[in-house]
VEXBA-466535 format. One line per 2 residues: number of its first residue (from 1); for each residue x, y, z of N, C-alpha, C. Coordinates in Angstrom, 2 decimals, decimal comma. Layout:
REM VEXBA-466535
NUM> X/Y/Z/X/Y/Z/X/Y/Z ~ ...
//
This chain:
REM VEXBA-466535
1> 4,45/-10,46/88,93/3,51/-9,55/88,65/3,80/-8,39/88,96 ~ 3,52/-7,15/88,43/3,62/-5,84/88,58/2,63/-5,96/89,69
3> 2,25/-4,78/90,51/1,49/-3,98/91,58/0,22/-3,87/89,97 ~ -0,89/-4,27/91,17/-1,82/-3,84/90,44/-2,03/-4,30/88,61
5> -1,70/-4,99/88,02/-1,57/-6,26/87,36/-2,36/-7,45/87,50 ~ -3,48/-7,31/87,18/-4,59/-8,98/87,12/-4,24/-9,61/85,98
7> -4,17/-11,05/87,29/-3,79/-12,37/86,59/-4,60/-13,08/86,31 ~ -4,65/-13,17/84,95/-5,42/-13,80/83,44/-4,61/-15,19/83,94
9> -4,61/-16,19/83,27/-4,60/-17,23/83,24/-4,55/-17,86/81,55 ~ -4,09/-18,76/81,12/-4,04/-18,81/79,83/-4,86/-19,99/79,54
11> -5,06/-20,81/78,27/-5,85/-21,90/78,35/-4,77/-22,60/78,81 ~ -3,31/-23,06/78,29/-2,90/-23,94/78,54/-3,06/-24,20/80,33
13> -2,52/-22,95/81,09/-2,82/-23,23/82,64/-4,09/-23,47/83,17 ~ -5,47/-22,99/82,80/-6,78/-22,83/82,99/-6,80/-25,17/83,14
15> -6,34/-25,43/82,06/-6,04/-26,59/81,98/-6,08/-27,77/82,87 ~ -4,60/-27,22/82,93/-4,29/-28,04/83,37/-4,17/-28,06/84,97
17> -4,74/-26,85/85,09/-5,20/-26,63/87,07/-6,50/-27,45/86,83 ~ -7,08/-27,39/85,78/-8,60/-27,85/86,07/-9,12/-29,28/86,06
19> -7,24/-30,19/85,74/-7,48/-31,63/85,12/-6,08/-32,46/86,92 ~ -5,10/-31,05/86,58/-4,43/-31,43/88,13/-4,48/-31,69/89,41
21> -5,81/-30,59/89,99/-6,66/-30,59/91,11/-7,86/-30,71/91,22 ~ -8,66/-30,25/89,77/-10,33/-30,93/90,27/-10,38/-33,07/89,33
23> -9,07/-32,57/88,63/-9,48/-34,37/88,03/-10,73/-33,52/86,34 ~ -10,23/-32,95/86,12/-12,13/-32,78/85,21/-11,31/-32,57/83,82
25> -11,04/-32,83/83,38/-11,17/-33,11/81,39/-12,27/-32,61/80,25 ~ -12,14/-31,37/80,21/-13,24/-30,87/79,10/-12,64/-30,92/77,70
27> -13,94/-31,40/77,20/-14,10/-30,30/75,42/-14,49/-28,79/75,20 ~ -13,68/-28,24/75,28/-14,39/-26,48/75,16/-13,82/-26,08/74,30
29> -13,57/-26,53/73,14/-14,15/-25,85/71,87/-12,51/-25,33/71,43 ~ -11,12/-25,45/72,47/-9,66/-25,55/71,99/-9,50/-26,00/70,59
31> -8,70/-25,00/69,48/-8,90/-25,85/68,38/-9,47/-25,18/67,05 ~ -11,14/-25,03/68,20/-12,33/-24,36/66,86/-12,18/-23,17/67,33
33> -12,43/-23,22/68,45/-13,22/-21,17/68,58/-12,01/-20,23/69,34 ~ -11,85/-19,41/68,79/-11,26/-18,45/69,83/-10,75/-18,42/70,89
35> -9,57/-18,76/71,40/-9,21/-18,37/73,07/-9,36/-17,67/73,32 ~ -10,00/-16,71/73,17/-10,69/-16,05/74,62/-12,44/-16,67/75,15
37> -12,68/-17,09/73,88/-13,61/-18,29/74,83/-13,77/-19,19/75,06 ~ -12,63/-19,68/74,58/-12,31/-21,07/75,79/-11,77/-20,63/76,81
39> -10,95/-19,80/77,08/-10,41/-18,91/78,80/-11,76/-18,98/79,41 ~ -12,34/-18,04/78,83/-13,73/-18,04/79,61/-14,05/-19,55/79,83
41> -15,14/-20,06/78,82/-15,23/-21,75/79,35/-14,49/-22,07/81,12 ~ -12,98/-22,40/80,46/-12,43/-22,82/81,34/-12,39/-22,53/82,81
43> -12,58/-21,13/83,07/-12,37/-19,67/83,42/-14,20/-20,54/84,94 ~ -15,41/-20,70/83,91/-16,13/-20,38/84,51/-15,93/-21,92/84,71
45> -15,43/-23,57/83,55/-15,48/-24,38/84,88/-14,80/-24,55/85,44 ~ -13,44/-23,78/86,47/-13,18/-23,65/87,32/-13,67/-23,10/88,84
47> -14,01/-21,78/88,27/-15,31/-20,98/89,22/-16,05/-22,58/89,97 ~ -16,61/-23,17/89,19/-18,06/-24,56/89,31/-17,20/-25,12/90,07
49> -16,03/-25,94/89,92/-15,14/-26,50/90,45/-14,89/-25,44/91,61 ~ -14,10/-24,74/91,66/-13,79/-24,17/93,43/-15,14/-23,65/94,53
51> -16,25/-23,21/93,48/-17,42/-22,85/94,61/-17,85/-24,28/95,00 ~ -17,97/-25,48/94,32/-18,43/-26,75/94,68/-17,20/-27,03/96,23
53> -16,18/-26,47/96,41/-15,39/-27,01/97,10/-15,41/-26,54/98,16 ~ -16,04/-24,75/97,86/-16,36/-23,92/99,06/-17,28/-24,41/100,02
55> -18,65/-24,78/98,93/-19,54/-24,86/99,27/-19,55/-26,46/100,37 ~ -18,76/-27,15/100,33/-18,84/-28,34/101,10/-17,71/-28,22/102,19
57> -16,35/-27,85/101,71/-15,85/-26,94/103,05/-16,85/-26,12/104,29 ~ -17,67/-25,31/103,64/-18,37/-24,53/104,41/-19,30/-25,48/105,28
59> -19,73/-26,90/104,06/-21,28/-27,57/105,54/-20,07/-28,42/106,31 ~ -18,42/-28,45/105,60/-18,21/-28,92/107,13/-17,95/-28,30/107,96
61> -17,69/-27,32/108,02/-17,18/-26,11/108,75/-18,63/-25,92/110,01 ~ -20,05/-26,02/109,25/-20,94/-25,96/110,13/-21,38/-26,96/110,68
63> -21,58/-27,75/109,88/-21,31/-29,53/111,16/-20,17/-29,93/112,39 ~ -18,81/-29,15/112,21/-18,04/-29,24/112,99/-18,34/-27,73/113,72
65> -19,38/-26,76/113,97/-20,50/-25,78/114,96/-19,00/-24,69/114,90 ~ -18,79/-24,44/113,40/-18,02/-23,27/113,48/-18,83/-22,20/113,08
67> -18,65/-20,51/114,40/-19,63/-19,50/114,08/-19,71/-18,99/112,48 ~ -20,90/-18,93/112,84/-21,75/-18,08/111,72/-20,60/-16,27/111,17
69> -20,52/-16,24/111,52/-19,05/-14,81/111,66/-18,18/-14,98/111,00 ~ -17,08/-16,57/111,49/-16,30/-17,25/111,17/-16,39/-17,63/109,74
71> -17,82/-17,97/109,19/-17,93/-18,98/107,86/-17,74/-16,68/107,16 ~ -18,56/-16,19/107,39/-19,08/-14,58/106,61/-16,76/-14,72/106,97
73> -15,97/-14,41/108,23/-15,23/-13,90/107,42/-14,33/-14,74/105,78 ~ -14,94/-15,53/106,06/-14,03/-16,46/104,94/-14,30/-16,45/103,79
75> -15,46/-15,41/103,78/-16,63/-14,77/102,54/-15,72/-13,81/102,05 ~ -15,14/-12,94/103,16/-14,83/-11,46/102,69/-13,16/-11,28/102,07
77> -12,73/-12,67/102,79/-11,06/-13,06/102,41/-11,65/-13,71/101,25 ~ -12,71/-14,61/100,23/-12,71/-14,38/98,97/-12,60/-13,03/98,31
79> -13,89/-12,08/98,73/-13,31/-10,81/98,47/-11,91/-9,68/97,93 ~ -11,21/-9,95/99,22/-10,09/-9,20/98,58/-9,12/-10,22/97,87
81> -9,10/-11,44/97,80/-8,25/-12,30/97,20/-8,92/-11,82/95,09 ~ -9,91/-11,74/95,38/-10,79/-10,68/93,81/-10,31/-10,02/93,39
83> -9,78/-9,01/95,30/-8,99/-7,99/94,20/-7,68/-7,74/94,55 ~ -6,83/-8,58/94,37/-5,43/-8,65/94,13/-5,44/-9,59/92,63
85> -6,87/-10,09/92,24/-6,96/-10,73/90,26/-7,36/-9,50/90,08 ~ -7,81/-8,20/89,93/-8,26/-7,47/89,47/-9,72/-6,62/89,54
87> -10,33/-7,34/90,86/-11,60/-6,95/90,79/-11,71/-5,78/92,13 ~ -10,95/-4,83/92,11/-10,83/-4,18/93,61/-12,04/-3,75/93,91
89> -13,26/-3,84/93,63/-14,37/-3,32/93,99/-15,00/-4,35/94,55 ~ -15,19/-4,45/95,80/-16,17/-6,06/96,27/-17,61/-6,07/95,35
91> -18,54/-5,24/95,81/-19,74/-5,00/95,33/-19,83/-5,70/93,49 ~ -19,07/-4,77/92,44/-18,19/-5,50/91,34/-18,44/-6,53/91,19
93> -17,73/-7,50/92,12/-17,44/-9,33/92,12/-18,44/-10,21/92,55 ~ -18,95/-8,73/93,80/-20,95/-9,22/93,78/-21,35/-9,98/92,83
95> -21,65/-8,63/92,16/-22,08/-7,95/91,24/-22,68/-9,69/90,25 ~ -20,69/-9,89/89,62/-20,48/-10,49/89,14/-21,11/-12,04/89,42
97> -20,53/-12,18/90,82/-21,48/-13,53/91,40/-23,14/-13,79/90,71 ~ -24,13/-12,42/91,05/-25,32/-12,77/91,00/-25,65/-12,78/89,24
99> -24,58/-12,12/88,57/-25,40/-12,32/86,96/-24,60/-14,39/86,68 ~ -23,95/-14,45/87,58/-24,03/-16,30/86,71/-24,53/-16,69/87,80
101> -25,69/-16,24/88,25/-26,71/-17,54/89,10/-27,64/-16,67/88,32 ~ -27,78/-15,22/87,73/-29,28/-15,70/86,61/-28,73/-16,98/85,17
103> -26,88/-16,43/84,71/-26,87/-16,92/83,46/-27,54/-18,41/83,83 ~ -26,59/-18,66/85,27/-26,96/-20,66/85,75/-28,41/-20,48/85,55
105> -29,06/-20,49/86,10/-30,66/-20,21/85,93/-31,17/-20,81/85,14 ~ -30,59/-19,45/83,95/-31,77/-19,29/83,19/-31,08/-20,63/81,85
107> -29,64/-21,03/82,12/-29,00/-21,75/81,69/-30,03/-23,81/81,81 ~ -30,30/-23,66/82,65/-30,82/-24,79/83,81/-32,74/-24,79/83,97
109> -33,46/-23,90/83,54/-34,20/-23,55/83,31/-35,41/-24,15/82,30 ~ -36,49/-24,56/82,14/-36,80/-25,53/80,73/-37,49/-24,26/79,85
111> -37,59/-24,36/79,07/-37,97/-23,70/77,72/-39,50/-23,26/78,45 ~ -39,08/-21,51/78,35/-40,99/-20,84/78,41/-41,86/-21,80/78,01
113> -41,56/-22,50/76,39/-43,03/-22,75/75,85/-42,86/-24,22/76,53 ~ -42,50/-24,79/77,60/-42,38/-26,13/77,64/-44,03/-26,14/78,12
115> -44,76/-27,00/78,64/-45,85/-27,35/78,98/-46,04/-27,07/80,72 ~ -44,36/-27,79/81,24/-44,13/-27,53/82,87/-43,13/-25,86/82,92
117> -43,18/-25,69/83,71/-42,45/-24,53/83,72/-42,27/-25,23/85,41 ~ -40,56/-24,58/85,89/-40,45/-24,11/87,44/-40,74/-23,58/88,10
119> -41,50/-22,74/88,85/-41,93/-21,81/89,28/-41,29/-21,88/89,93 ~ -40,95/-22,63/90,32/-38,98/-22,03/92,41/-38,25/-21,36/91,76
121> -37,51/-22,38/90,07/-36,55/-21,45/89,43/-36,82/-20,75/88,89 ~ -38,32/-19,81/88,03/-38,89/-18,42/87,84/-38,77/-17,58/88,77
123> -38,60/-17,86/89,62/-38,47/-17,19/90,72/-37,43/-16,45/91,37 ~ -36,65/-17,83/91,29/-35,67/-17,59/91,72/-34,75/-16,67/90,48
125> -34,72/-16,73/89,11/-34,39/-16,31/88,05/-35,03/-14,15/88,00 ~ -35,56/-14,30/88,72/-36,31/-12,87/88,63/-35,85/-12,46/89,41
127> -35,72/-12,65/90,92/-35,18/-12,28/92,20/-33,57/-12,18/92,28 ~ -32,22/-13,01/91,52/-31,61/-12,63/91,45/-31,27/-12,00/89,69
129> -31,82/-12,14/89,23/-32,14/-10,31/88,07/-32,10/-9,26/88,67 ~ -33,09/-9,12/89,84/-33,44/-7,75/90,66/-32,24/-7,77/91,24
131> -31,42/-8,73/91,93/-30,12/-8,04/92,39/-29,13/-7,46/91,90 ~ -29,48/-8,45/90,22/-28,19/-8,16/89,62/-28,20/-5,87/88,83
133> -29,59/-6,05/88,81/-30,48/-4,82/88,47/-29,21/-3,92/89,64 ~ -30,33/-4,09/91,21/-29,75/-3,29/91,75/-28,60/-3,04/91,95
135> -27,32/-3,99/91,94/-26,50/-3,76/92,26/-25,49/-2,88/91,13 ~ -26,07/-3,10/90,08/-25,71/-1,82/88,91/-26,26/-0,81/89,27
137> -27,19/-0,81/90,31/-27,65/0,71/89,51/-26,58/1,46/91,22 ~ -26,22/0,76/91,93/-25,19/1,34/93,57/-23,94/1,70/92,34
139> -23,77/0,81/91,91/-22,72/1,02/90,86/-22,62/2,40/89,90 ~ -24,03/2,81/89,42/-23,97/3,69/88,63/-24,41/4,71/89,34
141> -24,84/4,65/90,45/-24,52/5,55/91,44/-24,15/6,35/91,48 ~ -22,66/5,74/91,99/-21,07/6,05/92,32/-20,18/6,53/91,35
143> -20,69/6,15/90,15/-19,54/6,84/89,15/-20,81/7,75/87,88 ~ -21,79/8,11/88,06/-22,81/8,84/87,63/-22,18/9,88/88,07
145> -22,13/11,22/86,54/-21,70/11,88/86,39/-22,44/13,43/85,76 ~ -23,29/12,54/84,71/-23,82/14,07/84,45/-25,68/12,83/84,35
147> -26,12/14,05/84,20/-27,67/13,59/84,00/-28,60/12,66/83,44 ~ -27,81/11,98/82,22/-28,17/11,09/81,04/-27,90/9,68/82,33
149> -26,25/9,61/83,26/-26,35/8,79/83,85/-26,87/8,45/85,28 ~ -27,36/9,47/85,62/-28,28/9,07/86,48/-30,10/8,63/85,81
151> -30,28/9,10/84,71/-31,26/8,55/84,65/-31,08/7,14/84,01 ~ -29,93/7,18/83,47/-29,82/5,62/83,18/-30,25/4,50/84,77
153> -29,23/5,20/85,87/-28,98/4,56/87,01/-30,60/4,30/87,78 ~ -31,16/5,72/87,33/-32,99/5,14/87,90/-33,36/4,42/86,90
155> -33,12/4,29/85,55/-33,92/3,08/85,29/-33,41/1,61/85,41 ~ -31,92/1,43/86,23/-32,09/0,44/86,38/-32,74/0,04/87,39
157> -32,91/0,57/88,73/-33,53/0,94/90,19/-35,08/0,44/89,22 ~ -35,78/1,30/88,76/-36,51/0,44/87,78/-37,44/-0,88/87,95
159> -35,91/-1,38/87,10/-36,73/-2,02/87,02/-36,47/-3,38/87,53 ~ -35,07/-2,93/88,63/-34,78/-4,04/89,76/-35,73/-4,23/90,97
161> -36,96/-2,68/91,01/-37,67/-3,33/91,52/-38,95/-4,12/91,47 ~ -38,76/-3,95/89,45/-40,13/-4,98/88,75/-39,49/-6,07/89,11
163> -38,50/-6,66/89,13/-37,81/-8,04/88,69/-37,99/-8,48/90,63 ~ -38,03/-7,37/91,47/-37,82/-8,13/93,03/-38,85/-8,42/92,71
165> -40,12/-6,92/93,07/-41,78/-7,19/92,78/-42,43/-8,92/91,94 ~ -42,23/-8,57/91,02/-42,18/-10,26/90,64/-42,28/-11,37/90,78
167> -41,00/-10,97/91,50/-40,16/-12,72/92,78/-41,24/-12,86/93,67 ~ -41,05/-11,66/94,27/-42,04/-11,69/96,37/-43,76/-12,10/95,13
169> -44,57/-11,87/94,04/-45,57/-12,20/94,39/-45,30/-13,92/93,63 ~ -44,29/-14,12/93,11/-44,15/-15,42/92,79/-43,91/-16,27/93,47
171> -43,32/-15,61/95,30/-43,08/-16,29/96,15/-44,46/-16,33/97,01 ~ -45,19/-15,13/96,55/-46,54/-15,43/97,75/-47,81/-16,47/96,91
173> -47,29/-16,39/95,89/-48,06/-17,62/94,92/-48,10/-19,73/95,54 ~ -46,69/-19,20/95,70/-46,22/-20,86/96,04/-46,21/-21,19/97,53
175> -46,08/-19,86/98,55/-46,79/-20,20/99,53/-48,27/-20,09/100,00 ~ -49,01/-19,07/99,61/-50,67/-19,78/99,11/-51,15/-21,71/98,70
177> -49,62/-21,53/98,20/-49,86/-23,41/97,26/-49,91/-24,17/98,43 ~ -48,47/-24,07/98,77/-48,02/-24,69/100,31/-49,10/-24,61/101,07
179> -49,45/-23,49/101,49/-50,65/-23,46/102,38/-52,18/-24,38/101,88 ~ -52,53/-24,05/101,07/-53,93/-24,98/100,55/-53,31/-26,16/100,55
181> -52,09/-26,81/99,79/-51,87/-28,78/100,33/-51,50/-28,72/101,82 ~ -50,82/-28,14/102,35/-50,68/-28,71/103,44/-52,36/-28,82/104,57
183> -53,04/-27,95/103,61/-54,26/-27,59/104,29/-55,14/-28,99/103,37 ~ -55,24/-29,83/102,92/-56,10/-30,48/102,71/-54,70/-32,13/102,45
185> -53,76/-31,77/103,28/-53,21/-33,42/103,97/-53,41/-33,46/104,45 ~ -53,76/-35,65/104,03/-54,67/-36,04/105,31/-53,46/-35,96/107,05
187> -54,47/-35,88/108,02/-53,67/-35,28/109,03/-53,05/-36,40/109,83 ~ -53,84/-37,75/109,18/-52,60/-39,40/110,27/-53,03/-39,53/111,32
189> -54,27/-39,44/111,54/-55,03/-39,83/112,32/-56,70/-40,61/111,85 ~ -56,82/-40,38/110,76/-57,39/-40,90/110,39/-57,46/-43,08/110,05
191> -58,49/-42,89/110,52/-58,72/-44,59/109,81/-58,61/-44,99/108,95 ~ -57,50/-45,61/108,80/-57,77/-46,49/107,04/-57,94/-47,86/106,31
193> -58,72/-47,67/107,73/-59,31/-49,52/107,34/-61,30/-49,05/107,59
//
């Protein structure tokens, strides 16, 4: 690979990696959908498998008493690996992760028209969406060259503020509910006879 070129695996290489390394075989529409969509699905599946591996490794490191600073250094290594694969800006890399959180939460969140919604997932989705917009504002601040670019960046900051405020309000309501629930719970000192 020449310097500066990113690594983009083809569909066959992604399938082989998932099967051989993680024992995951998926029907991702190969032969039915465009190769770009199939590559995206396989890449996201690989990302999920690798993230699960990283979470397991981090849990083991925590259990074995590895200091949090050393664990944070491993995160830095992940960002440097991203740079070798065409994502030189670590904030862009983290923004992509945050966007993945937004789309992932949206995919598992119940239908908004359903009679019961998950208030915790709603708050998390708002917080993640706010984070994406906040990181987008940061990127736009660095690249803005015109007044229109600056206005667009400011609009993202306003949207980020609204999402993060809504998330904070939802967390406040959850805390109030938790306090009410705790106050009404039996203390364990009552005579049940």
